[in-house]
N, C-alpha and C positions, 0 to 999 in steps of 0.2 A: 315176289312177293311185295315188293316196295311199290311197286304200282300197281296192283291189287287193294292194297290198302291207302293209297295216297286222296289224300283229303276226306280221311271217313275216320272212322271211331275203331276204335279197337279195343275190347272190352279185357279186362282183367280179371280171371277167374279163379282166385285161389283162396284155399282156408288152410291154417296151418294147424298141426295137431291138439292145440289148446282151445281152437276153436268151435264151434257147434256145429257148421256145416260141413268138417273135416269129412270128405268123402269122395273117391273118386266118381261114384254114380251119381252124386249130388251136384260134382262140377261138371259133369257130363250135361247135367241137366241145364245147368245154369248156363252152359255154352249155349246151348238149345236155343233157352229163351233169349240171351242176348241176340242170338241170330236170328228169331223172329221178330226182333224187333229193330232189325237194322245194322247191327253189327258187321262192319268185312273184316275184321279177324279177333283171336283171341290170343289172351297172354295166359299160360299155364305153368304151374309149378310140380315138380315130380313124373317120373316117368308113368306110375301108374295113373295118374288125373291127365296125363295128355292122351294117353292109350283111351282113358275113356272118353275123352270130347271128342278124338276123331270118329268114334264110332257113333257120335250123334249128330255132328255139323262137318261141311266140307268146307269150312273157311280156313284160311291159313290159319299156323299157330306158330306164334312164339315161344319157345319152350325154355326153362329157367329150371335147377335144382338148387334149394335153399339148405344150405349145410353149415353147421358151426364149424369152424376150426383153433383148437387151442392157439395163442400167441397172435390171431389177426381178427381184425373186423370186418374183413371179405367175408362175404356169405351167398353172394349171387353166384352161381355157377363158377367157383374160386378156383378149380382145378381141372386137369385133364380127366380125372376120373368122373368128373359130373358130364363133362363133354361125352365121352365115351357112352355115359349111361343114357343120355338123350338122344344119339344117334341111335338109338337100337329100335326109338319110336317116329322116328323121321320127323322132326318138327320143320316147319318152314322155313326159319329163323330161328339162332339161339342167342339169346342176351346174356351177358358176362359183368360183373363188378368191373368196372374200366377207370377205378379211381386212385387216386396216387398212397393210397395207403398198402404197408406191406401184404404181401401176401400168404397164405402158407407154404411152409417150406424155405422162404423166402425167395423164390420164383418172382421174376420177373413178369409183366404184362406182356413185354414183347415178346421174350420166349416161348410164353402160352400161345400167343397169338400163333407164332411160327409153326409151333407144333400143330396147333388147330389145322391151320392151311396146309401142311404137309399131308395130314391124315385123313381129312375131310373138305378138299379144297373146293368144293361146290356148294358147304351150307354158306348163306347171308349170317355175319355176325353184327349184333347191335350192341355199342357201349353204354352201359349204364355210369353215367358221370355226374360230379356233382358241384363242378363248376365251368369255367370258359376254360380253364388250360387244360384241364382232362380231355376235354372235346377236343380241343388240338393237337392233343396227344395222341387221341385214338383215332384223328383222321391219318396223322402222320403215320399210324401202325397199319392202317387198311381196312379198317372197320367199316362196314357197308353204310352204318348211319350210329346216330349217337342220340340217346335219351336221356333226358333231365330228370330221370328216375329217382337218383340219389342225394338230388337236392335237399337239403331239411337232415338227410341222416349221417352227414359224415360229423366229425367233430367241430372242422371250423363253418360249418353249415346249419348247425343245429339249432330249431328253432325258426330256421326260416320255411316259408312257404311260397310255392313256384306261383298262386295268383296276387303275392302282395307286390304293391306299386307296378301291378298292371305288367305281370311276366317281364320283369326286368332282366331276369337271368335265361330267361328264353331268347329275349332280343337279343342279347350280348352274345349267347353262342348261335343264334345264327347269323350276327354279323362278323363272327369269328370264323366260321368252318363251309364248304361247300356240300360236304355230304349231308345228305338228308337227315333233318333233325325231328324226333320225334318226343313231341311236349307228354310229359307224363310226370305225375310225382302231385296228387293233393288236388286236383283239376275234379271240383267237384257241384259244379253246375252245369248244364246246357251251355247257357250263355259264357263260362270259361270255357268250354271246349270251344264252341264258335270263335273265340276271340283266339286265340292260340292258331287256330287254322288262319284266320285274317292277318295274324304277323307273320306269319310264312311258315309255320310249321308243317311239316309233310303230312304227320297224322299224327291222330291224340289218344292218349291210353288211358282207359279211366276207369278203377278200380273200386274200392271201395262205396264211393258213392250210388255204385251200382248192385254189387254185390256181397256186400257186408251189412245184413239187416242189422245185428247188433249196433252200427256204425251210425246206420241210417236212422235208427230209433232212438238213439242218443241226440242225434242232433234235436227233433222234434222235442224230445223231453227235458235238453237242457234250455229250450227257447221259449215250453210253455212254464218252467220256473219262475221267467221273466216276462210274462206277457207285455205286449204293446196295447195299451187300451186307445 
């Protein structure tokens, strides 16, 4: 899969339960639209959505399951339960939270990765990280690639965005690890995506800027409130 998406765009097709496009049918068609637009891969949340997407496109899929657990802020493919569920629809890669935050049930990331490798030795794993140290740890644990997905979404990175300061966090991660690094998180312009590849990212994942119309509309509406004359 990593070869298939190298130097290309992965589109994240997700809509949570509180969003107007929440529907496996709609996400399947969203993935089809992304494929027709030139996407090389899809990132998707939930067994139902992935199954629908695979009925519409032949692109490789990075699968996740978002689920909240009490006592933990980790919610992206947090436990082996989510891994087992995802494997019923055969994603080409699985992404999971690889931050240093406490995991559900007190399980360690190292223990989870070892369990996954024993059960499903051939599925590639993507580490969703929020800082350089987490990326280094992910490499040491044997992840196949690391994504900057959670930069700005952990307590110590809250309020930060990947495009700020010319993708400084991306540069730092690229310098610290040798596994492929996937740029993801608030990449909201074609120019920004191209910049990520120029800096050395293996691929770029773009979500809301393509697949969340309420977010896209908000950008236009906000701009019109203070028009430039």
